[in-house]
N, C-alpha and C positions, 0 to 999 in steps of 0.2 A: 701602193709602195711601206712596206713600214717607219714606224721613226729612225734608225737607226740609218737609213741606205738615207732620209732628207736633208737628216741633219750632217752628209756627206758630204751630199750638194751645193752648188751655186745657182742660185739664176746666175748663164754667162752674163757680164758684162755688169753686176752686183758687186759686185767684194772694191774692185779700184776707184779711181775715181780716172779723170782722164790722165790727170795729172800723175796721178802714182800709174800708170801704167807702162806712162812713158821710163818713167826714170825702174821700174821692175826691169822694161828692158832691156835696160841699158845697163841696169844691175847685174842680168842673169848673159851679160854675153862673157860673164869672169871666170872663167874656173877657179871658182874656188867653190866656199863654207854660203862668201853671200848670196855667189851666182848660180848655186841652184836655192836657195831657198828662196830669193826674187823665179825662179823658173816653173818648182808648186806651185807659188801661188800664181801666176802669170796659168799657168796650166784653172788649177782651181777659176779664175775668173772666170775664161772662157770655156766651164761645165765638167771639166772634169771632177772628176771622186777624192779621194781625197787621194784612196787607198791607186788610183790613175797616175795622180801629179805625183806621189810621191815613187816609184816606174817610172816619169821624165824626165823628171831631176833626179833620179842615184841616189835620193832617200829616202827611211825606214817609212808608211804609215803614221807608229807615234810624231819623232820629225816631225815632220809635212802636219800633225795631231794641233803639234805644242807652236810651230811656227803660225798660225789659221788662228785661233785660239791671243798669245803675243802682238799677229797685225791685226783683228780686231781691239783689242785694247788698248796698244799705241800707234799704229796706223806706220808713218817710215820708218820713225820712233825704235826702227827690230833692228837699223841700220846706225855703224856705226855713224859719228862724224865723218871723219872723212870717205869711205865711203859715197854719205849724201851728200857731199861738195863734189865727189870727181865726178858727178854726173850732173852738177850745176846745178842741186837740189838746198835750198836752206833748211839746217841740221833743224833751227829755233820750232820755222813749219810746217816742221815738221809732224809735232810734233799735242799732241791732244791742250783745250785750254790747264788743263789739271798738271796736269806733265810740266805747263812753264812757271810755275809759283815756286819759289825760294826750295829748296831744302827745308824740315825744322830744324831748331837746331839744333848742334849732335849732343848724346845724352851724357849726365856727369858719367864719367868711366865706375867701371865696378873695381870694387877692395880686392881687394887679391886675398888667401883663404880663402877658409872653414865658415860660415853664420853662422851662430849662436843656435841653430837651432840644429843644425848639420852635426855640427858637432857634438849635441844632445843627445844629437838619433844613434849617433857612436859609440854614442859610452849605455847606452836603454842595451842594445846589442848586441858590446864587450858583456855587458853584464848575463844578457841570458843565454849568452852562451857559455856563461863558468857557469851555469847553475845547470845545463841538456851537458855538458864538460862532468858534472861534478854528480850528478844521479849516472851517466852513465855508468860510471866509474866505481860510483856504490850499487852497482848490478851486476858487477861485473866481481865486487866481492865473495859478495850474500850469496851467488852461481859460482868462485869459487870456497870458497863456505857445506855449501851443503850439495859437493860433491865431494866432498874431502869427511864429510859427514855421511853420505849414503855411498859410501864403499865400505864404512866396519855393517851397516846395519845390512840382515838376510844372508850374509856367511859368518856363519859362527862353527867355532874351532872347538875340535875334539881334543878334551882333555884325554892327554895318554895314562892309564889309568896301571 
C-alpha cells in the first residue's frame, strides 16, 4: 500500500471516541453542512477513505481532508456551540486543553497611513522612474537628431550649370 493511500484510511473505530461517535451520529441527521461534515467523519471512522467519505457525504475530497485535519486539531470544537448544545454536548468540554486558555491580550491597533519605510520606498521609485523617463526622452531626441542628419547625407544635389 502506498503512503498516499495509507494517509487516506483510518483504522475502523480509531478516529472518534465513543462520546464523539454519539454526537456525530446526532449531528449527521441534520440536513446542513454540519450534518455533511459529521457524516463524512463518521464514514472515515468506520474505515472509509477520504474520497469515499466525500462521496457519501456530498462533499469534495478537499473539504473532507480539511475537516479531518481540523477535527484532529480541535476535536468536536469544529462545530459551533449551538450545534453541540443541540445534541447535548458541552461546547467547552469538547475543546482541547490549549483551546480552553483565555485568548491572548488584543494587540495594539496599528496606526493608519504609511510607515516611514513605505514612504521612502515610494520616493525612491519615483526618482528612478523620472530618471528612466529622462533617459528615454534623451534617446528619442538623439534619434530624431540622427534622422535629420541622416536625411541630408548620401544625397548630393547636382548644381545646374
